TIRO-2110 file (N, C-alpha, C; in Angstrom, 1 decimal):
// TIRO-2110
-48.3, 94.2, 111.2, N, 1, A
-47.9, 92.6, 111.6, CA, 1, A
-49.7, 92.8, 111.6, C, 1, A
-50.4, 93.0, 112.9, N, 2, A
-51.7, 92.6, 113.4, CA, 2, A
-53.0, 92.6, 111.8, C, 2, A
-52.1, 92.7, 111.0, N, 3, A
-53.1, 93.1, 109.6, CA, 3, A
-52.7, 91.8, 108.4, C, 3, A
-51.5, 91.2, 108.9, N, 4, A
-50.9, 89.8, 107.8, CA, 4, A
-51.8, 89.1, 109.0, C, 4, A
-51.1, 89.1, 110.5, N, 5, A
-51.4, 87.1, 110.5, CA, 5, A
-53.2, 87.2, 110.4, C, 5, A
-54.3, 88.4, 110.5, N, 6, A
-55.3, 88.1, 110.0, CA, 6, A
-55.5, 87.5, 109.0, C, 6, A
-55.1, 88.6, 108.0, N, 7, A
-54.9, 87.9, 106.8, CA, 7, A
-54.6, 86.5, 106.3, C, 7, A
-53.4, 86.1, 106.7, N, 8, A
-53.1, 84.3, 107.3, CA, 8, A
-54.2, 83.4, 107.5, C, 8, A
-54.3, 83.9, 108.9, N, 9, A
-55.6, 83.2, 109.3, CA, 9, A
-56.8, 82.9, 108.6, C, 9, A
-57.5, 83.7, 108.4, N, 10, A
-58.3, 83.9, 107.3, CA, 10, A
-58.2, 83.6, 105.7, C, 10, A
-56.8, 83.1, 105.2, N, 11, A
-56.7, 82.4, 104.1, CA, 11, A
-56.8, 81.1, 104.8, C, 11, A
-56.4, 80.4, 105.5, N, 12, A
-55.5, 79.9, 105.9, CA, 12, A
-57.3, 78.9, 106.3, C, 12, A
-58.2, 79.8, 107.4, N, 13, A
-60.0, 79.1, 107.1, CA, 13, A
-60.8, 79.1, 105.8, C, 13, A
-60.2, 80.2, 105.0, N, 14, A
-60.8, 79.8, 103.9, CA, 14, A
-60.7, 78.7, 103.4, C, 14, A
-59.6, 78.3, 103.4, N, 15, A
-58.9, 77.6, 102.3, CA, 15, A
-59.1, 75.5, 102.9, C, 15, A
-59.3, 75.7, 104.0, N, 16, A
-59.7, 74.2, 105.3, CA, 16, A
-61.4, 74.3, 104.4, C, 16, A
-62.1, 75.3, 104.5, N, 17, A
-64.0, 75.3, 104.2, CA, 17, A
-63.2, 75.4, 102.4, C, 17, A
-62.8, 75.9, 102.1, N, 18, A
-63.0, 75.6, 100.3, CA, 18, A
-62.2, 73.9, 100.3, C, 18, A
-61.9, 73.6, 100.9, N, 19, A
-60.8, 71.8, 100.8, CA, 19, A
-62.2, 71.1, 101.4, C, 19, A
-62.8, 71.4, 102.0, N, 20, A
-63.7, 70.6, 102.7, CA, 20, A
-65.1, 70.5, 102.1, C, 20, A
-65.5, 71.1, 101.2, N, 21, A
-66.6, 71.5, 100.1, CA, 21, A
-66.1, 71.0, 99.5, C, 21, A
-64.5, 71.1, 98.7, N, 22, A
-64.3, 70.2, 97.8, CA, 22, A
-64.4, 68.5, 97.5, C, 22, A
-64.4, 68.3, 99.2, N, 23, A
-63.8, 66.4, 99.2, CA, 23, A
-65.2, 66.2, 99.2, C, 23, A
-66.4, 67.2, 99.8, N, 24, A
-67.0, 66.2, 100.1, CA, 24, A
-67.9, 66.4, 98.6, C, 24, A
-68.2, 67.2, 98.6, N, 25, A
-68.4, 66.2, 96.6, CA, 25, A
-67.3, 65.4, 95.8, C, 25, A
-66.3, 65.4, 96.1, N, 26, A
-65.7, 64.7, 95.4, CA, 26, A
-66.4, 63.0, 95.8, C, 26, A
-66.3, 63.0, 97.4, N, 27, A
-66.6, 61.9, 97.6, CA, 27, A
-67.5, 61.3, 97.3, C, 27, A
-69.1, 62.5, 96.9, N, 28, A
-70.0, 62.0, 96.9, CA, 28, A
-70.4, 61.7, 94.8, C, 28, A
-69.3, 62.5, 93.9, N, 29, A
-69.5, 61.8, 92.9, CA, 29, A
-68.5, 60.6, 93.0, C, 29, A
-67.8, 60.1, 93.8, N, 30, A
-67.2, 58.8, 93.3, CA, 30, A
-68.0, 57.9, 93.3, C, 30, A
-68.9, 57.8, 94.4, N, 31, A
-70.3, 56.9, 94.4, CA, 31, A
-70.7, 56.7, 93.1, C, 31, A
-71.4, 58.4, 93.2, N, 32, A
-72.1, 58.0, 92.3, CA, 32, A
-71.5, 57.6, 90.3, C, 32, A
-70.0, 57.8, 90.3, N, 33, A
-69.6, 57.1, 89.0, CA, 33, A
-69.2, 55.6, 89.4, C, 33, A
-69.2, 55.5, 91.2, N, 34, A
-69.1, 54.1, 90.7, CA, 34, A
-70.3, 53.1, 90.7, C, 34, A
-71.7, 53.9, 90.6, N, 35, A
-73.2, 53.6, 91.0, CA, 35, A
-73.1, 53.7, 88.7, C, 35, A
-72.2, 54.2, 88.3, N, 36, A
-73.2, 54.8, 86.7, CA, 36, A
-72.4, 53.8, 85.8, C, 36, A
-71.0, 53.3, 86.5, N, 37, A
-70.3, 52.5, 86.2, CA, 37, A
-70.7, 50.6, 86.8, C, 37, A
-70.9, 50.5, 87.3, N, 38, A
-71.9, 49.0, 87.8, CA, 38, A
-73.2, 49.3, 86.6, C, 38, A
-73.5, 50.3, 87.1, N, 39, A
-74.9, 50.3, 85.7, CA, 39, A
-74.4, 49.5, 84.3, C, 39, A
-73.8, 50.2, 83.6, N, 40, A
-72.9, 49.7, 82.3, CA, 40, A
-72.3, 48.8, 82.4, C, 40, A
-71.8, 48.6, 83.7, N, 41, A
-71.5, 47.0, 83.2, CA, 41, A
-72.4, 45.6, 83.7, C, 41, A
-72.9, 46.0, 84.2, N, 42, A
-74.5, 45.0, 84.1, CA, 42, A
-74.6, 45.2, 82.5, C, 42, A
-75.2, 46.7, 81.9, N, 43, A
-75.4, 46.4, 80.5, CA, 43, A
-75.2, 45.5, 79.7, C, 43, A
-73.8, 46.6, 79.5, N, 44, A
-72.5, 45.1, 78.7, CA, 44, A
-72.7, 44.2, 78.4, C, 44, A
-73.1, 43.2, 80.3, N, 45, A
-73.4, 41.8, 79.7, CA, 45, A
-74.4, 41.7, 79.7, C, 45, A
-74.7, 42.4, 80.0, N, 46, A
-76.6, 41.8, 79.5, CA, 46, A
-76.4, 42.4, 77.8, C, 46, A
-75.8, 43.0, 77.4, N, 47, A
-76.3, 43.1, 75.7, CA, 47, A
-75.1, 41.7, 75.2, C, 47, A
-74.1, 41.7, 75.8, N, 48, A
-73.3, 40.9, 75.5, CA, 48, A
-73.4, 39.1, 74.9, C, 48, A
-74.7, 38.5, 76.4, N, 49, A
-75.6, 37.7, 76.6, CA, 49, A
-76.3, 37.9, 75.8, C, 49, A
-77.1, 39.5, 75.0, N, 50, A
-77.9, 39.2, 73.9, CA, 50, A
-77.3, 38.7, 72.2, C, 50, A
-76.5, 39.3, 72.2, N, 51, A
-75.2, 39.0, 71.4, CA, 51, A
-74.5, 37.6, 70.9, C, 51, A
-74.2, 37.2, 72.2, N, 52, A
-74.4, 35.7, 71.9, CA, 52, A
-75.7, 34.3, 70.9, C, 52, A
-76.4, 35.1, 71.6, N, 53, A
-78.2, 34.4, 72.0, CA, 53, A
-78.3, 34.6, 70.4, C, 53, A
-78.4, 35.9, 69.9, N, 54, A
-78.7, 36.2, 68.6, CA, 54, A
-77.9, 35.6, 67.6, C, 54, A
-76.6, 35.2, 67.8, N, 55, A
-75.2, 34.9, 67.0, CA, 55, A
-75.4, 33.8, 67.1, C, 55, A
-76.0, 32.4, 68.6, N, 56, A
-76.0, 31.4, 67.6, CA, 56, A
-77.4, 31.3, 66.9, C, 56, A
-78.7, 31.9, 67.3, N, 57, A
-79.7, 32.0, 66.1, CA, 57, A
-79.6, 32.0, 65.0, C, 57, A
-78.3, 33.0, 64.3, N, 58, A
-78.5, 33.1, 62.8, CA, 58, A
-78.1, 32.2, 62.2, C, 58, A
-76.7, 31.6, 63.5, N, 59, A
-75.8, 30.7, 63.1, CA, 59, A
-76.8, 29.2, 62.5, C, 59, A
-78.0, 28.8, 62.8, N, 60, A
-79.4, 28.1, 63.1, CA, 60, A
-80.2, 28.4, 62.2, C, 60, A
-80.4, 29.6, 61.8, N, 61, A
-81.3, 30.2, 61.0, CA, 61, A
-80.2, 29.9, 59.3, C, 61, A
-78.7, 30.2, 60.0, N, 62, A
-77.5, 29.2, 58.3, CA, 62, A
-77.9, 27.7, 57.9, C, 62, A
-77.6, 27.5, 59.1, N, 63, A
-78.1, 26.1, 59.3, CA, 63, A
-79.3, 25.6, 58.6, C, 63, A
-80.4, 25.9, 59.4, N, 64, A
-82.0, 25.2, 58.1, CA, 64, A
-81.6, 25.5, 57.1, C, 64, A
-80.9, 26.8, 56.9, N, 65, A
-81.8, 27.3, 55.4, CA, 65, A
-80.3, 26.7, 54.4, C, 65, A
-79.3, 26.6, 54.6, N, 66, A
-77.9, 25.1, 54.3, CA, 66, A
-79.2, 24.4, 53.5, C, 66, A
-79.8, 23.3, 55.1, N, 67, A
-80.4, 22.7, 54.4, CA, 67, A
-81.6, 22.9, 54.2, C, 67, A
-82.1, 23.4, 54.1, N, 68, A
-83.7, 23.6, 53.1, CA, 68, A
-82.7, 23.8, 51.9, C, 68, A
-82.3, 24.5, 51.4, N, 69, A
-81.5, 24.3, 49.8, CA, 69, A
-81.2, 23.3, 49.5, C, 69, A
-80.1, 22.7, 50.4, N, 70, A
-79.5, 21.4, 50.0, CA, 70, A
-80.9, 20.3, 49.6, C, 70, A
-81.8, 20.7, 50.4, N, 71, A
-82.8, 19.6, 50.2, CA, 71, A
-83.8, 19.6, 49.1, C, 71, A
-83.9, 21.4, 48.7, N, 72, A
-84.5, 21.6, 47.3, CA, 72, A
-83.8, 21.3, 46.6, C, 72, A
-83.2, 21.3, 46.0, N, 73, A
-82.0, 21.0, 44.8, CA, 73, A
-81.7, 19.5, 44.6, C, 73, A
-82.0, 18.2, 45.5, N, 74, A
-81.7, 16.8, 45.6, CA, 74, A
-83.2, 17.0, 44.8, C, 74, A
-84.5, 17.4, 45.3, N, 75, A
-85.3, 17.6, 45.1, CA, 75, A
-85.9, 17.5, 43.2, C, 75, A
-85.1, 18.7, 43.4, N, 76, A
-85.2, 19.4, 41.9, CA, 76, A
-84.4, 18.1, 40.9, C, 76, A
-83.5, 17.8, 41.3, N, 77, A
-83.1, 16.9, 40.5, CA, 77, A
-83.4, 15.5, 40.3, C, 77, A
-83.7, 15.2, 41.4, N, 78, A
-85.1, 14.0, 41.7, CA, 78, A
-85.8, 13.7, 40.1, C, 78, A
-86.8, 15.0, 40.3, N, 79, A
-87.6, 15.7, 39.6, CA, 79, A
-87.1, 15.6, 38.2, C, 79, A
-86.2, 15.8, 37.4, N, 80, A
-85.9, 16.2, 36.8, CA, 80, A
-85.0, 14.7, 36.2, C, 80, A
-84.4, 13.8, 36.6, N, 81, A
-83.3, 12.5, 36.9, CA, 81, A
-85.2, 11.2, 36.8, C, 81, A
-85.4, 11.6, 37.5, N, 82, A
-87.2, 10.0, 37.7, CA, 82, A
-85.7, 10.0, 39.0, C, 82, A
-87.0, 8.6, 38.7, N, 83, A
-85.6, 7.4, 40.0, CA, 83, A
-86.0, 6.2, 39.6, C, 83, A
-84.7, 6.1, 40.1, N, 84, A
-83.8, 4.2, 40.0, CA, 84, A
-85.2, 3.1, 40.6, C, 84, A
-85.6, 3.3, 41.4, N, 85, A
-86.0, 2.4, 41.6, CA, 85, A
-87.8, 2.5, 41.8, C, 85, A
-87.8, 3.5, 41.0, N, 86, A
-89.6, 3.3, 40.1, CA, 86, A
-89.6, 3.0, 38.3, C, 86, A
-89.8, 1.6, 38.6, N, 87, A
-90.0, 1.5, 37.3, CA, 87, A
-91.3, 2.6, 36.5, C, 87, A
-93.0, 2.6, 37.1, N, 88, A
-93.2, 4.0, 36.3, CA, 88, A
-93.4, 4.8, 36.8, C, 88, A
-91.8, 5.9, 36.5, N, 89, A
-92.2, 6.7, 36.7, CA, 89, A
-92.7, 7.9, 36.2, C, 89, A
-92.9, 7.8, 34.9, N, 90, A
-93.4, 9.0, 34.3, CA, 90, A
-94.9, 8.9, 34.0, C, 90, A
-95.5, 7.6, 34.4, N, 91, A
-96.9, 7.4, 33.9, CA, 91, A
-97.8, 7.0, 35.0, C, 91, A
-97.7, 7.6, 36.9, N, 92, A
-98.1, 7.2, 37.9, CA, 92, A
-99.9, 8.3, 37.7, C, 92, A
END
């Protein structure tokens, strides 16, 4: 009977030590996990801002490109048709 009690007490002590170690590493891992999540969140936010900035730049570039293309088309039409307000047009 004494051997059974000693075995039960040893198992209980081993279980408590095992639980304590696991609990400590779980807390440490939780802190590291929160730090990693914070870091990743900051990186995602900065990438989101960069994406918005690049999107705006691309939209501006497209607008300038469209304006330039329209201007070139108008200049080409003007060069081919001449001007109505310049009576000496081909003879300058």
